[in-house]
MARPA-526412 format. One line per 4 residues: their letters; for each residue x, y, z of N, C-alpha, C. Coordinates in nm, 2 decimals. Layout:
A) X:Y:Z:X:Y:Z:X:Y:Z | ...
end
This chain:
MSAL) -6.84:0.04:6.35:-6.73:-0.06:6.35:-6.82:-0.20:6.25 | -6.78:-0.22:6.13:-6.81:-0.36:6.07:-6.81:-0.47:6.14 | -6.91:-0.60:6.07:-6.87:-0.68:6.12:-6.77:-0.77:6.09 | -6.71:-0.72:5.99:-6.57:-0.78:5.96:-6.46:-0.72:6.08
DVLL) -6.46:-0.63:6.12:-6.38:-0.56:6.23:-6.41:-0.67:6.34 | -6.50:-0.71:6.39:-6.54:-0.84:6.49:-6.51:-0.95:6.43 | -6.53:-1.00:6.33:-6.52:-1.17:6.30:-6.38:-1.17:6.25 | -6.31:-1.08:6.19:-6.14:-1.13:6.15:-6.10:-1.16:6.28
PAVL) -6.09:-1.04:6.37:-5.99:-1.11:6.48:-6.03:-1.23:6.56 | -6.17:-1.21:6.55:-6.20:-1.37:6.62:-6.15:-1.48:6.57 | -6.18:-1.49:6.42:-6.15:-1.63:6.32:-5.97:-1.63:6.33 | -5.92:-1.52:6.33:-5.77:-1.51:6.36:-5.72:-1.59:6.51
TLLV) -5.78:-1.55:6.60:-5.76:-1.62:6.75:-5.81:-1.77:6.72 | -5.90:-1.79:6.66:-5.95:-1.95:6.66:-5.87:-2.01:6.58 | -5.79:-1.97:6.49:-5.70:-2.00:6.42:-5.58:-2.05:6.46 | -5.53:-2.00:6.56:-5.42:-1.99:6.65:-5.43:-2.10:6.73
VGAL) -5.55:-2.11:6.79:-5.57:-2.19:6.90:-5.58:-2.35:6.82 | -5.66:-2.34:6.68:-5.66:-2.46:6.61:-5.54:-2.53:6.59 | -5.43:-2.41:6.55:-5.29:-2.47:6.48:-5.22:-2.53:6.61 | -5.25:-2.48:6.73:-5.20:-2.56:6.87:-5.27:-2.68:6.88
AVVL) -5.39:-2.66:6.89:-5.46:-2.78:6.89:-5.39:-2.91:6.80 | -5.38:-2.88:6.66:-5.32:-2.98:6.56:-5.15:-3.01:6.62 | -5.09:-2.93:6.67:-4.97:-2.95:6.69:-4.99:-3.04:6.81 | -5.02:-3.01:6.94:-5.02:-3.05:7.03:-5.11:-3.17:7.05
TDDP) -5.19:-3.21:6.97:-5.26:-3.36:6.97:-5.14:-3.45:6.97 | -5.14:-3.59:7.05:-5.06:-3.69:7.05:-5.12:-3.79:6.93 | -5.25:-3.83:6.95:-5.30:-3.95:6.87:-5.32:-3.90:6.71 | -5.24:-3.96:6.61:-5.28:-3.94:6.50:-5.41:-3.96:6.43
ARQA) -5.49:-4.00:6.46:-5.63:-4.00:6.42:-5.69:-3.87:6.44 | -5.69:-3.85:6.58:-5.73:-3.69:6.64:-5.68:-3.61:6.56 | -5.55:-3.61:6.55:-5.47:-3.50:6.46:-5.53:-3.47:6.37 | -5.59:-3.58:6.26:-5.64:-3.58:6.15:-5.76:-3.49:6.18
VTLS) -5.84:-3.55:6.26:-5.97:-3.46:6.24:-5.95:-3.33:6.28 | -5.85:-3.31:6.41:-5.83:-3.16:6.44:-5.79:-3.04:6.31 | -5.70:-3.12:6.23:-5.68:-3.06:6.10:-5.78:-3.05:5.99 | -5.90:-3.15:5.99:-6.00:-3.11:5.92:-6.08:-2.98:5.99
VYGL) -6.08:-2.94:6.10:-6.13:-2.86:6.19:-6.07:-2.73:6.15 | -5.93:-2.71:6.14:-5.84:-2.59:6.11:-5.86:-2.56:5.97 | -5.87:-2.66:5.87:-5.91:-2.60:5.72:-6.03:-2.57:5.74 | -6.15:-2.62:5.79:-6.25:-2.52:5.81:-6.26:-2.39:5.87
LLTI) -6.20:-2.39:5.95:-6.15:-2.23:5.98:-6.07:-2.14:5.91 | -5.97:-2.23:5.81:-5.92:-2.15:5.72:-6.02:-2.12:5.63 | -6.10:-2.17:5.59:-6.22:-2.15:5.49:-6.31:-2.05:5.51 | -6.31:-2.04:5.65:-6.41:-1.89:5.69:-6.32:-1.80:5.69
LFVL) -6.18:-1.78:5.70:-6.13:-1.67:5.68:-6.10:-1.65:5.55 | -6.09:-1.75:5.48:-6.11:-1.69:5.32:-6.22:-1.63:5.27 | -6.35:-1.69:5.30:-6.46:-1.63:5.27:-6.48:-1.48:5.34 | -6.41:-1.45:5.48:-6.45:-1.31:5.55:-6.37:-1.24:5.45
VQAP) -6.23:-1.27:5.40:-6.17:-1.17:5.32:-6.20:-1.17:5.18 | -6.29:-1.20:5.13:-6.34:-1.23:5.01:-6.26:-1.32:4.90 | -6.27:-1.42:4.94:-6.18:-1.51:4.84:-6.24:-1.62:4.86 | -6.33:-1.65:4.77:-6.43:-1.75:4.76:-6.36:-1.88:4.69
DVAL) -6.30:-1.84:4.59:-6.22:-1.93:4.50:-6.10:-2.01:4.60 | -6.04:-1.94:4.64:-5.96:-2.03:4.78:-6.02:-2.08:4.87 | -6.14:-2.04:4.93:-6.23:-2.09:5.01:-6.28:-2.22:4.97 | -6.33:-2.23:4.83:-6.36:-2.35:4.79:-6.26:-2.46:4.76
SQVA) -6.15:-2.43:4.72:-6.01:-2.52:4.73:-6.01:-2.55:4.86 | -5.98:-2.47:4.96:-5.94:-2.52:5.09:-6.07:-2.61:5.15 | -6.21:-2.59:5.13:-6.31:-2.71:5.15:-6.26:-2.82:5.12 | -6.25:-2.82:4.98:-6.21:-2.95:4.92:-6.08:-3.01:4.94
VGTA) -6.02:-2.96:4.97:-5.86:-3.02:4.97:-5.83:-3.02:5.14 | -5.83:-2.90:5.21:-5.77:-2.87:5.34:-5.88:-2.95:5.44 | -5.98:-2.95:5.40:-6.10:-3.01:5.51:-6.15:-3.13:5.46 | -6.14:-3.20:5.37:-6.19:-3.28:5.31:-6.07:-3.43:5.28
VVPL) -6.03:-3.40:5.18:-5.91:-3.51:5.13:-5.79:-3.48:5.19 | -5.71:-3.40:5.25:-5.59:-3.44:5.31:-5.62:-3.52:5.46 | -5.70:-3.48:5.52:-5.73:-3.56:5.69:-5.77:-3.70:5.63 | -5.87:-3.72:5.51:-5.93:-3.84:5.45:-5.80:-3.92:5.43
LILL) -5.68:-3.88:5.35:-5.55:-3.94:5.33:-5.51:-4.00:5.45 | -5.50:-3.90:5.57:-5.41:-3.91:5.68:-5.48:-4.04:5.73 | -5.61:-4.04:5.75:-5.69:-4.15:5.81:-5.69:-4.30:5.74 | -5.69:-4.29:5.60:-5.67:-4.42:5.52:-5.51:-4.46:5.52
TLRK) -5.41:-4.38:5.56:-5.27:-4.40:5.54:-5.27:-4.48:5.71 | -5.31:-4.42:5.82:-5.32:-4.46:5.94:-5.38:-4.60:5.93 | -5.49:-4.62:5.86:-5.55:-4.74:5.87:-5.50:-4.85:5.81 | -5.40:-4.83:5.72:-5.32:-4.90:5.61:-5.19:-5.00:5.72
IRSR) -5.18:-4.88:5.78:-5.04:-4.88:5.90:-5.08:-4.97:5.98 | -5.18:-4.97:6.04:-5.26:-5.02:6.15:-5.26:-5.17:6.11 | -5.29:-5.17:6.02:-5.35:-5.32:5.97:-5.24:-5.39:5.95 | -5.12:-5.34:5.89:-4.98:-5.43:5.88:-4.94:-5.46:6.01
R) -4.97:-5.41:6.10:-4.90:-5.47:6.25:-4.95:-5.58:6.29
end
């Protein structure tokens, strides 16, 4: 049994839990942070399946840029109220 046989099901389980956490979170700011953690889990999955180029894209876009844009949008919306 290789390390991949143990890690892959564990990461996939964490991805399901992470996806549920993103969907079930009510506060948009917390949802953005949870989305960032979910992006990090996806990055780990891509590294495990030997797709480092996709992992680098995911860490840049899914873990950093998208949650940052969501938080900046929330800040802009809340400052107008």
